[in-house]
N, C-alpha and C positions, 0 to 999 in steps of 0.2 A: 509424435511421442511413442516410444516403444514400451513393450511390457518388461523390458530390462531396465528401464529408467525408473529410479526408485521413487519418484513422486507420482507414479501412476496409481490410481485408486486400487486398493487390494480387491475390491469387489467386482472389478471389471471382468467380464467373461469373454471379451473379444480383444484380440491384439489391437492396441490403439493405432498401430501403423495401418491397419486395415479398416479403421473407423472412419466412416464418411457420414456425418450427420445430415438429416433432412431438414432439421430446424435448429437454428442457433438462437439461444436466449441470453441476453445480457442482464445482469443484476447489479445495480449501483446501490449498495447498502450504505445509506448516509446517516449522519448524526441525527438529523431531524426528520428526513423523508427518504424513502427508497423508491428508485425508479426501475422499471422493467421494460425492455424492448426486445423485438425478435425479427428474424428474417427467415425465409423458407426457400429450399431448393425447388425447382432447378433455376428459377429466375434470380434468386438472391437479390430481391429488390431492397431499396433503402430501408433501414430499420423502422418498424412500426411500434409506437409506444402503446403499452397497455394503459387504458384510461378508465376502465370500469372496475370499481373496487367494492367489496362488501361494506355496507354502511352508507352507501350513496344511492340516491334514487336512480332508476334506469336512465333518465335523461341527464343526470349529472356526470360530468367528466372531470377527471383529475389526472394530471401527468405523473403524479407521485402519490404514494400512500405514506401516512405518518409511521415513523419508526418507533412504534410503541407496542407493548404487549400487556395484557391484563390477565391476572390469575384469580382463581377462586380463593376462598379463605384459607385453603390448605397450602397455598403458595406453590403448588406443583402442577395443578390442573389448569391448562390454558382455558380462559373464558372467552376472551375477545382479543382482537389485534387491529392495528391500523385505525380506520375511521369508526370501527365498532366500539372502541374503547370509550367508556362513559366517564368523562372527567368529573361529572356531577355526583357520581355514586361514591360516597365516602367509604363504603364497605369494600370497594374494589381495590385490588393491588395492581396499579398500573406502573410499568417501568419504561422509561424513555431516557434518551441522552446517554446510553450505556456503551456506545461504540468505542470511545476512547479508553474505557475501562478494560477492554480486551487486551490492551498492551501492558505487560508487566512493569514497564518503566513509567507509566503514566501516574501523575499525582495531581489531583484536583486542587488548585490553589484557592478555589472559592468554597471548599468544604473543609470542615474541621476533621482532623485525623480520625479514621474509623467510622465516619458518618456516611461515606460513599459506599457503593456496592463493592464486594470483593471481586477479584478476577474470575473466580469460579462461578459466582452468581451471574456476572455479565456473559460468560460463556454459555450458561444454560439459557439465558434470555435470548441470546443470539441464535442458538440452535433451534429453539422453539419458534422464534420469529421466522427464520429461514424456512422451516417446515410449513408454516402458514402461507408464506409467499409461494412456495413450491406448489402446494396443493391448489391454491387459487389459480395460479398461472396455468397449471396443467388442465384444470377444469375449463378455463377460458379457451385454451387452444383446442381442447377436445370438442368444444361446442362450436368452433368456427372453422376447423380444418378437417377435410374428409380423410377417413382412414387413419385418424390420429393414433390409435392404439398400436399400429405397426410402424409408426414413424420413429426414427432415431433422433433423440433430442440431446443437444449439448448445451449445458448451462454454464455460463462464464460469470465469475465474480471479480469485481475490481477490489483493490486493497489500497489503503492510504499509503502515500509515499513515506510517511513517518514510521511505518512498520518495516524496519530494516533488518530485523532479526529473522533469519530463515527458520529458526526453530519455532517461532511464533506462527509463521506462515504454515508450517506443517501442522501445527495444532489446530489452526483455523480450518485447514483443509479436512482434517479428521472430523471436526464439528459439522462441516458441510456434508461430508460423506454420511454421517449418522442421520442427518436430516433428509437427504435426498437419494443418494445412490442406491441404497438398499431397496428402494421402492419399486424399481423396474430395471431389468437388464438392458432395456433400450434407452435408458436415461443415464447420461454421464455428466459429471460436474467437475469443474476445475477452476483454478484461479487464473484469470487472464492477464490483464495489464494493471499497472498501478493507475491510480486516478489521474495522475499527471500525464502519463503516456496516453491513456484513453482520451483525455481532453485534447491532447495534441493531435491525435489521429483525426478527430472530428474537425478541429479548427483548421488543420492544414488541407482538408479536402474541400474547403470553401472557395475563397476568392484569391488565392495567392499564386505567385509565379515561381518557376524554377529558380533557385538561387536565393530566394527570400530567406532571411533568418528571423525567426519568430520566437518571442518569449511568451510562452503560454502560462497564464496565472489562473489556476482553478481554485477559487475561494468559496467554500461551502459553509455548512453550519458549524463543523468542528475543526476542519483543517484547511490550510492553504498550501497547495502544491505548485511548484514552478518547474519549468522545463524549457531549455533553449534548444531549438532544432533548426536545421537547414533543410529546406525542401529540395530534393535532388531530382525529382521526376518532372517531366513536361506535362502540360495540360493534355488530358486524354489518356495518359499512361497510368498504370497502377502507381499508387502513391508510394514513394520511398523517402524516408526521413533519416537524417543523420543527427544523432545526439551530439551536441557540442559540449556537454558536461553532464555529470550525474544529476538525476532528478532530486529535488530537495522538498521537504515539507515541514510545516510547523503547525502546532495547535493554535491556529488563528481562524476565527469564524464568528458568525452572527450569534451563536449560542452564548458566547462569552459576554456579548453586550446584554443579552437577556439576563444573565446571571448577575451582572453589575447592577442593572436596574432592579432586579428582584431583591438584591441586598439593600438597596436604598429604600424600596417600598417596605421591606420588613422592619427597618429601623423606624420609619414613620408610623406604621401600623401597630407596632408594639406599644405605642403611647396610648392607643385606644382599643387595646385587645378586648376589653370588657364589653365593647359595643359590636364585636364581630361574631358571626355565627361559626366561623372556622378559625383556625390558627392564623397568625399573621403570615406565616410562610405559605400556607395553602391559599389564603386570600390573595397574596401577592402573585402567585403563579396564575391564578385565575385572571388577575388584572392584566398580565402581560401576554395573554392569549387573545386571539380574535383581533379586535380593533388595534391594539398596540402593534401587533405583527404587521398589519397593513400599513400603519403609519411609519413603522420602522423601514419597511421596504420602499416607501415613497419619500424617505427623508432626503432633503436636498431639492425637492420640487416645490411647486407652488402649493401643493396640498398641505405642506407643513409650514406655511407662512403665517399661521395664527400666532398670537403672543404666547400661548401656553399649550402644552400637551396635557389634555385632560382625560383622566381615566376614571370610569365608574368604579366605585368601591362596593363590592357585593354586600348585601344586607343593610346598606345605608341608602335611604331614599332621598328624594329631592328635599331641599330646605335644611339638610343637616350640615352643620359647620363644625370643624375641629381645627382651629387655626394652628395649634401645636403640631398637627400632622399635615398641615397645608391642604386641608380638605375644605372645599366650599361647595355648598349646594349638592352634597353627596358625591362630589368628584374630587380626586386628588390632582392638584396642579403641579406639573413638572416643567421646569424651564427647558426649552429646546437646547440650551447650552449644555445641559447635563447630558442629553443624548449625543450631542455633538462631541463632547469630551470622550464619551464611550467609543464612538466611531473613530475619533482621531487616535486614540490609544492603539486600537487594532490596526488602523491604517499605517501608523508608524512602524509597527512590527512587520506588516506586510512589505513596506518599502525597504526595510532592512534586509528582508529576504530577497527582494528583487535586486537591490543594490549589490548583494553578494554574488548573485548570478551574473549580473552585468560585468562586475569586476573580474569574476572568474573567466568569463568568455573573452574579455578584453586581454587578459593576461595570456591565455592559451592561444588565442587567434587574433593577434594585433591588427591584422589586415582585414578582418571581417567586421561588419556593422549590423547590429540588431535594428531591424526596420520597424517592427511592430511589437507592441505588447497586446496580447489578446486576452481579454477577461472572460471568465466563465464561472458558473456556479451561482448559488443564491446570493452570497455576500458579494461576489464579484460583479453581479448585475445591478448592484445598488447605484443609483444615479450619483449619490454623494461620493462613493468610492471612486467611480470613474472620473468625476470632476477633480478630486484631489490628485489622482494619478496623472491626469492630463496636465494639471498645473505643475506637477513635479517633473514629468518626463518629456513633455512635448518640447520643452526648451532646454533640456539637459545637454550639457557639453562636457565630455570627458576628455581630458588632456593626457597624452602619454608622457613618459619620462623625458623624452626629447622635446617636449612642449608642442609637438605637432598635434593638431586636433584630429582624433580618429573616431570619434563618436558624437554625432549631433542628435537633435531631438528625434524621438520615436513617436509614431502614431499609437494612440491608445484606443483599441477597438473592442467592440463587444461581439462575442461569438453569437451566431444564430442559435436560438433556443438555448440560452446559457445554462439552464438547469438540467438539460438533457444531454449535454456534451459527453459526459462520462459513459453513460449507458449506451448511447449511440456509437461512440468511439469503440467500445468493447466489441460490438457486433460488426462494425465496419472492418475492423482489423482482421477478424476471423473470416468473414465472408470473402475478403480479398484473397486470403490464402487459399480458400476452397475454390473460388471461381477463377482466379487469375494465376494462382501458383506463385505469387510474389509476396515475400515477407516485407512488411512496412519498415521495421527496424532491422537493417542489415547488421547493425552492431549496437551494443549497449555500453554505457559507462556505468560501471557498478558503483552503488552508493557506499559500499564497504569493500575492504580488502579480504581476500580469502587465501589461505595457505594450508600446508600440511606440516605436521610434526614429524621431524626426521632426525637422523644422526648425521653429523658432518665431521669430516676428518679434522682432527684437533689442530688448531692454530693457537700457539701460546699467547698471541696478542689479542686475537678476536675472541677467544673463548676463556679468558681469564675469569676464574671463579665459577665456571660452569661444570656440572657433573660430567664424568667421563666413563668410558668403558673400553675394554680391550677386545678386539675381534680376533678370535682364535683361528679364523680362516686365513687371514692375511697378516696377523700380528700388528695391525695398526690401531692407534688410539683414536676414538671418536668422542666428540662432544654430543651428548644426548639431549633430547627435548628441544632441539633447535627448530626454527620455522623457515620453511621455504615458501615465500609468497608467490602464488601463482596468478592471482587477479589483484590488480592494484586499483584502489579507489580512484574514480574519475577517468581512468584510461579505457578506451573502447575495447570491447571484446566481441569478436564476430559471433553471430547467432549460432554458427556451427560449433562454437566452443574452442577451448584451448587444450592442448595435449601435454600431459606430463608422462615421461618415460620412467618406468621403474625397473631396477635390476635387483633381484633378490638372490641371496645365497641360501640354498636349501640342502639339507642332508640328502645323501644319495638314495636313502630308502623312503624319502618323503615324496610321494607322488601326487597327493591330493590335498596339499596344505592350503589352508585358508589364510591369506595375508590380510592383516588389519592395518588400515590407514586412518589416521585421525585428522579431521578437517577443522580448522580454526578460522575465526573471523576477527576483524578489528575495525572499529570506527575511527581510529586515529588517522591523522593525515599521513600521506605516503612518506614524508620526511621523518616521521616520528614512529614508524612501525617498529615493534619489538622484534628482536632477532632470536629470542628464545622465550619459552614459557616462563622462565624465571623472572623476566623483566616486566611482567604484567602487561595490561593493555590489550590482551587477546583472550578469547574464550573458545573452548571447544564446542562446536555445534553439532557434529555427528561423527560417526566412525563408519568406515567402509569395510565390509568383509568381502575380499576379492578371491574368487576361486582360481587358484593358480594352475589348475589342470588345463586351462586354455592357453597358458603362457608358452612362449617359444623358449626351449631349454637347450643349454649346452653344458656338457660335462667337463668340469675343470679338474686339474691335477690327475688326469686319467692315465698319463704316461708312466712307464716303469721307473723313469728316473725322478719322478716327483715324490718327495718325502712327506709332503703334507697330505692330509686326508682328501680324498676326492669329494666333490660336491657339485650340485647343480647350480648353474647361474640361469635364473629364469628372467625373461625380459617380456614386458607387456606395457601397453599404454592405457592410461585412464584419461578420458576426455571429459572435461568439466565445462558445462554449458550454463551460462548465467542468464536466468530468465528475468522477467520484470521484478520479481521479489523472491525468487527461489533459485535453487541449484538442481541440476540434473547431472547424472553420471553415466558414462558408457565405457565398456571395456573393449579395447581394440588390440589385435595382434598384427603388427605391421600395418598393412593397408586394409585389413579386414575387420569389420565389426563383429564381435563375438555375440552370438545368439544361442540360446539353449531352450529347448522345450521341457527339459527336465527340471531345471532350477535357474534362478537368477544368477548371472555371472557376478553381479555386484549387489550385495544386500546392505541396506543402510539402516543404522540405528541412530535415531535422533535424540539429542539431549533435550531435557525440558527447557522451555523458555524461561529466561530470568533477566533481571536488570543487567544492562551491558556494563562490562568492565572497561572503562574509558580512561584509566589512569595508568601511567608507567610507574614501575617500582624503582627505576634508576639503579638496578642491581647489575653490576658488570658493565661492559662497554655498551654504549647505546647503539652502535652499528657493528654488524659482523662483516 
């Protein structure tokens, strides 16, 4: 990454092209738990998971730390985080399950309007929590690695696949910068892979062979991400993966089971609220922690073969019965069928997501066959989830249009260490680049389409009803605010990027003009992309201020016989690189990358994140 690429942190003091970290740290910020792993030069051994956390005894190990943060009564001063949060302290202000609220488009169907946190509140909690993670991890590394203060540390964060808006990724990046980067010039942080990509990296480094096509399904607390990949490398070679479709994600996870059970408990407890020491809601949350979580994780095994799921009701002792609330002997009895229905609802949503990926792959690659579905994540590691998916997909037969069978049953496997696949995958991806010089994803299928706003020569059929302008340089009429789509959703883009050539007409006396380019995105299908901003369905994500002083110029209308005014025709290329969840831009002149020590050849101004515009206006022609 270069200092001319607009996503580089502003506080970096070193040219990132010359940046070679000594330690790579991965952070998997999860809905319920967060995992951290690291690897060190020069050996770059397999990632090591941080297992010691504040709030745990010295001998107690935990692969992840709870994603929660506790504030003092002033709501601004951090009191505790992770295992240190005291759920029993009624005066404390503990915030958890706020990950999904970072997205401007997220709406919690289990909460009444206005009852959930605002996006600004979630961003504050995220920033403060990341700072707590950062401080603890740096202290841990400083106590275990010699000469740590002079080591260069790179910290990578994963992001959910559901975060498709690059504007939001930039805002998240700034929050991370505020929490981390300003602390030390030797520490840099960035967003690495999406959770689906990181899970795929880990899974495909396990037991698979070159040519295998794998559908990775990473199902955690809040989201489920899927990714179809083909393993291109041989055993012993650096891992190389080909994406066969754009990664997809949905808000499907174990937290939603908790919320459904919580709602059921609240309804029952409201009937005996006078006998409770806390509110029905607070009591219900207490009931679904601890033992309930262990039983939920073991659902589908012999451990859940008892007739009833029984949960202790806080403040009710033995011998207390409330038949109206289905409480007997101080315990609330819940039928296992209730929990089964909660699982089944989410599994059906998961299957719909998997089915869409299978169908997409079958349509694009009719001669290829998905051999394995690999499950990872906390929800994905559930025995009941795997059993349901085995029943559905191990005997699945997909028939093509000409009735020839082209897809038979798939093995449904569990990833090793399913809850650590994302954080380990983050580190494995980066250390392969550093150690072997090989990029794992040679190309990416973008989950959205990207284009530029431009003017196009007027066509009376294509541009009916569009605003027009007359160019005085060539006396031609142009339709304005048209869209030239550069990156198409689902189509592979090489990691080196794609190039767009620009030709500008500049006044003869304009030597250092800054040319502005507006970048737009759309989540609509390629067949339904708008061809102008008037048609809706696209939103501006950023603008590029391009320094034309570096452009190749040619003077036009310079001969004595030209009657029109002379002007410069400036030519340059902008290279657009599609990252896991972001965009980077480079300025090129012919075959040379433009670099400058004085100022950035391209400066980017990002629009604020907002809900995505996903509807067409149907104004004018649908296709240009």
